[in-house]
DRENTOR-827884 format. One record per residue: residue number from 1; residue in one letter; x, y, z of N, C-alpha, C in turn. Coordinates in Angstrom, 1 decimal. Layout:
// DRENTOR-827884
   nr  rest      nu      nv      nw     cau     cav     caw      cu      cv      cw
  NUM     A       X       Y       Z       X       Y       Z       X       Y       Z
...
//
This chain:
// DRENTOR-827884
   nr  rest      nu      nv      nw     cau     cav     caw      cu      cv      cw
    1     M     0.8    -1.2     0.0     0.0     0.0     0.0     0.9     1.2     0.0
    2     T     0.5     2.2    -0.8     1.3     3.4    -0.9     0.8     4.4     0.2
    3     L     1.5     5.4     0.4     1.1     6.4     1.4    -0.1     7.2     0.9
    4     K    -0.2     7.4    -0.4    -1.4     8.1    -1.0    -2.6     7.2    -0.8
    5     E    -2.5     5.9    -1.0    -3.7     5.0    -0.8    -4.1     5.0     0.7
    6     L    -3.1     5.0     1.6    -3.4     5.1     3.0    -4.1     6.4     3.3
    7     E    -3.6     7.5     2.8    -4.3     8.8     3.0    -5.7     8.8     2.6
    8     T    -6.0     8.2     1.4    -7.4     8.1     0.9    -8.3     7.3     1.9
    9     Q    -7.7     6.2     2.4    -8.5     5.4     3.3    -8.7     6.1     4.6
   10     L    -7.7     6.8     5.1    -7.8     7.5     6.4    -8.9     8.6     6.3
   11     L    -8.8     9.3     5.2    -9.8    10.4     5.0   -11.2    10.0     4.9
   12     A   -11.4     8.7     4.5   -12.8     8.2     4.4   -13.3     7.6     5.7
   13     L   -12.5     7.6     6.7   -13.0     7.0     8.0   -14.0     8.0     8.7
   14     A   -14.8     7.4     9.5   -15.7     8.2    10.4   -14.9     8.9    11.4
   15     P   -15.4    10.0    11.9   -14.6    10.8    13.0   -14.2     9.9    14.1
   16     A   -15.0     9.0    14.6   -14.6     8.2    15.8   -13.5     7.3    15.4
   17     D   -13.5     6.7    14.2   -12.4     5.9    13.8   -11.1     6.7    13.6
   18     K   -11.2     7.9    13.1   -10.0     8.7    12.9    -9.4     9.0    14.3
   19     A   -10.3     9.2    15.3    -9.7     9.5    16.7    -9.0     8.3    17.2
   20     E    -9.5     7.1    16.9    -8.8     5.9    17.3    -7.5     5.7    16.6
   21     V    -7.4     6.1    15.3    -6.2     6.0    14.5    -5.2     6.9    15.1
   22     I    -5.6     8.2    15.5    -4.7     9.1    16.0    -4.1     8.6    17.4
   23     Q    -5.0     8.0    18.2    -4.5     7.5    19.5    -3.5     6.4    19.2
   24     L    -3.8     5.5    18.3    -2.9     4.4    18.0    -1.5     4.9    17.5
   25     L    -1.5     5.9    16.6    -0.3     6.4    16.1     0.5     7.2    17.2
   26     T    -0.2     8.0    18.0     0.6     8.7    19.0     1.2     7.8    20.1
   27     Q     0.5     6.7    20.3     1.0     5.7    21.3     2.4     5.1    20.8
   28     T     2.4     4.9    19.5     3.7     4.3    18.9     4.8     5.3    18.8
   29     L     4.4     6.6    18.8     5.4     7.7    18.6     6.0     8.3    19.9
   30     T     5.2     8.1    21.0     5.6     8.7    22.3     5.6     7.7    23.4
   31     N     6.4     8.0    24.4     6.4     7.3    25.6     5.6     8.0    26.6
   32     G     4.8     7.4    27.4     4.1     8.0    28.5     2.7     8.6    28.2
   33     S     2.5     8.9    26.9     1.2     9.4    26.6     0.3     8.2    26.4
   34     Q    -0.9     8.3    26.9    -1.9     7.2    26.9    -3.2     7.6    26.2
   35     P    -3.9     6.7    25.7    -5.2     7.1    25.0    -6.2     7.5    26.0
   36     I    -7.3     8.0    25.5    -8.4     8.4    26.3    -9.1     7.1    26.9
   37     K    -9.5     7.2    28.1   -10.1     6.1    28.8   -11.3     6.5    29.5
   38     K   -12.3     5.5    29.6   -13.5     5.7    30.4   -13.4     4.6    31.4
   39     T   -13.3     5.0    32.7   -13.2     4.0    33.8   -14.4     4.2    34.7
   40     P   -15.3     3.1    34.8   -16.4     3.2    35.8   -15.9     3.6    37.2
   41     G   -16.6     4.6    37.8   -16.2     5.0    39.1   -15.2     6.1    39.2
   42     V   -14.6     6.4    38.0   -13.6     7.5    38.0   -14.2     8.6    37.2
   43     C   -14.3     9.8    37.8   -14.9    11.0    37.2   -16.2    10.7    36.5
   44     G   -17.0     9.9    37.2   -18.4     9.6    36.7   -18.4     8.8    35.5
   45     G   -17.3     8.2    35.1   -17.2     7.4    33.9   -16.9     8.2    32.7
   46     D   -16.6     9.5    32.9   -16.4    10.4    31.7   -15.0    10.0    31.1
   47     A   -14.9    10.3    29.8   -13.6    10.1    29.1   -12.5    11.0    29.7
   48     C   -11.4    10.3    30.1   -10.3    11.1    30.7    -9.0    10.8    30.0
   49     L    -8.0    11.6    30.2    -6.7    11.4    29.5    -6.0    10.3    30.3
   50     G    -5.7     9.2    29.5    -4.9     8.1    30.1    -5.3     7.7    31.4
   51     N    -4.4     7.6    32.3    -4.7     7.2    33.7    -4.9     8.3    34.6
   52     T    -5.2     9.5    34.1    -5.5    10.6    34.9    -6.9    10.7    35.3
   53     R    -7.2    11.7    36.1    -8.6    12.1    36.4    -8.9    13.4    35.8
   54     I    -8.4    13.6    34.6    -8.6    14.9    33.9    -9.6    14.6    32.7
   55     P   -10.9    15.0    32.9   -11.8    14.7    31.8   -11.6    15.5    30.6
   56     V   -11.9    14.9    29.5   -11.7    15.6    28.2   -12.6    16.8    28.2
   57     W   -13.9    16.7    28.7   -14.8    17.8    28.7   -14.2    19.0    29.4
   58     S   -13.5    18.8    30.5   -13.0    19.9    31.3   -11.9    20.7    30.5
   59     L   -11.1    20.0    29.7   -10.1    20.6    28.8   -10.8    21.4    27.7
   60     V   -11.9    20.9    27.2   -12.7    21.6    26.1   -13.2    22.9    26.8
   61     Q   -13.7    22.8    28.0   -14.3    23.9    28.7   -13.1    25.0    28.9
   62     D   -12.0    24.5    29.3   -10.8    25.4    29.5   -10.5    26.2    28.2
   63     R   -10.6    25.5    27.1   -10.4    26.2    25.8   -11.4    27.2    25.6
   64     R   -12.7    26.9    25.9   -13.8    27.8    25.6   -13.6    29.1    26.5
   65     L   -13.0    28.9    27.7   -12.8    30.0    28.6   -11.6    30.8    28.3
   66     G   -10.9    30.5    27.1    -9.8    31.3    26.7    -8.4    30.7    26.9
   67     M    -8.3    29.5    27.4    -7.0    29.0    27.6    -6.5    28.4    26.3
   68     N    -5.2    28.7    25.9    -4.7    28.0    24.8    -3.9    26.7    25.3
   69     D    -3.4    26.0    24.3    -2.7    24.7    24.7    -1.5    24.9    25.7
   70     A    -0.8    26.0    25.5     0.3    26.3    26.3    -0.1    26.5    27.8
   71     L    -1.2    27.3    27.9    -1.7    27.5    29.3    -2.2    26.3    29.9
   72     I    -2.9    25.4    29.1    -3.4    24.2    29.7    -2.3    23.3    30.1
   73     L    -1.2    23.2    29.3    -0.1    22.4    29.7     0.6    22.9    30.9
   74     E     0.6    24.2    31.1     1.2    24.8    32.3     0.4    24.5    33.5
   75     A    -1.0    24.5    33.3    -1.9    24.2    34.5    -1.8    22.7    34.8
   76     F    -1.5    21.8    33.9    -1.5    20.4    34.1    -0.1    19.9    33.7
   77     P     0.9    20.1    34.5     2.3    19.7    34.2     2.5    18.3    33.8
   78     G     1.7    17.4    34.2     1.8    16.0    33.8     1.4    15.7    32.4
   79     L     0.7    16.6    31.7     0.2    16.4    30.4     1.2    16.7    29.3
   80     T     1.1    16.1    28.2     2.0    16.5    27.1     1.1    17.0    25.9
   81     A     1.8    17.6    24.9     1.1    18.1    23.7     0.4    16.9    23.0
   82     V     0.9    15.7    23.1     0.3    14.6    22.5    -1.0    14.3    23.2
   83     D    -1.0    14.4    24.5    -2.2    14.2    25.3    -3.3    15.2    24.8
   84     L    -3.0    16.4    24.6    -4.0    17.4    24.1    -4.4    17.0    22.7
   85     V    -3.5    16.6    21.8    -4.0    16.1    20.5    -5.0    15.0    20.6
   86     N    -4.8    14.1    21.5    -5.7    13.0    21.8    -7.0    13.6    22.3
   87     A    -7.0    14.5    23.2    -8.2    15.1    23.8    -9.0    15.8    22.7
   88     W    -8.3    16.6    21.9    -9.1    17.4    20.9    -9.7    16.5    19.8
   89     A    -8.9    15.4    19.4    -9.5    14.4    18.5   -10.7    13.7    19.0
   90     Y   -10.6    13.4    20.3   -11.7    12.7    21.0   -12.9    13.6    21.0
   91     A   -12.7    14.9    21.4   -13.8    15.8    21.6   -14.5    16.1    20.2
   92     E   -13.7    16.1    19.2   -14.2    16.3    17.8   -15.1    15.1    17.4
   93     A   -14.6    13.9    17.7   -15.3    12.7    17.3   -16.5    12.4    18.1
   94     F   -16.5    12.9    19.4   -17.7    12.6    20.3   -18.2    13.9    20.8
   95     R   -18.6    14.8    19.9   -19.1    16.1    20.3   -20.3    16.1    21.3
   96     D   -21.3    15.2    20.9   -22.5    15.1    21.7   -22.2    14.7    23.2
   97     E   -21.3    13.7    23.3   -20.9    13.2    24.6   -20.2    14.3    25.4
   98     I   -19.4    15.1    24.8   -18.6    16.1    25.5   -19.6    17.3    25.9
   99     E   -20.5    17.6    25.0   -21.4    18.7    25.3   -22.3    18.3    26.4
  100     L   -22.8    17.1    26.4   -23.6    16.6    27.5   -22.9    16.6    28.9
  101     A   -21.6    16.2    28.9   -20.8    16.2    30.1   -20.6    17.7    30.6
  102     I   -20.4    18.6    29.7   -20.3    20.0    30.1   -21.6    20.5    30.7
  103     Q   -22.7    20.2    30.0   -24.0    20.7    30.5   -24.3    20.1    31.9
  104     E   -24.0    18.8    32.1   -24.2    18.1    33.4   -23.4    18.8    34.5
  105     N   -22.1    19.1    34.1   -21.2    19.7    35.1   -21.7    21.1    35.5
  106     D   -22.1    21.9    34.5   -22.7    23.2    34.7   -23.9    23.1    35.6
  107     A   -24.8    22.2    35.4   -26.0    22.0    36.2   -25.6    21.7    37.6
  108     A   -24.7    20.8    37.8   -24.2    20.4    39.1   -23.6    21.6    39.9
  109     M   -22.9    22.4    39.2   -22.2    23.5    39.8   -23.3    24.5    40.2
  110     L   -24.3    24.7    39.4   -25.4    25.7    39.8   -26.2    25.2    41.0
  111     E   -26.4    23.9    41.1   -27.0    23.3    42.3   -26.2    23.6    43.5
  112     K   -24.9    23.5    43.4   -24.1    23.7    44.6   -24.1    25.2    45.0
  113     V   -24.1    26.0    44.0   -24.1    27.5    44.3   -25.4    28.0    44.8
  114     G   -26.5    27.5    44.1   -27.8    28.1    44.4   -28.7    27.4    45.2
//
C-alpha cells in the first residue's frame, strides 16, 4: 500500500475511527502518553486522559474559557502536547458526549451554588 492509498482510506474514516487511529499512532510515537479512557467509578465514567482524572470535557471547557494549549499544559504539568492532540481528536469525534458532560457539570455547579 502506498502512502497516498493510506491517506485516501484514512480520510474516508468516520470521525470516531479517525480518533482511534490518532491515538494508536501517538502511542507508537511517544512514551508516557496514553489514550483516552473511560473507567467506571472514575470521574463519573467520563472520558479522561490516560490514567489521569482529567476529563476531556474539562479541557474543552478550559479552551472555551480562553486557555490555549500552552496555558493548559502549564496548568497540568503531567500532560503532554500529544495528550492534548488526543483530547481534541476525541472531543471532535464525540461532540455530543462532550457537550452533555459540560452541561451536566454546569448544572451540578449551579445546584451547589444556588
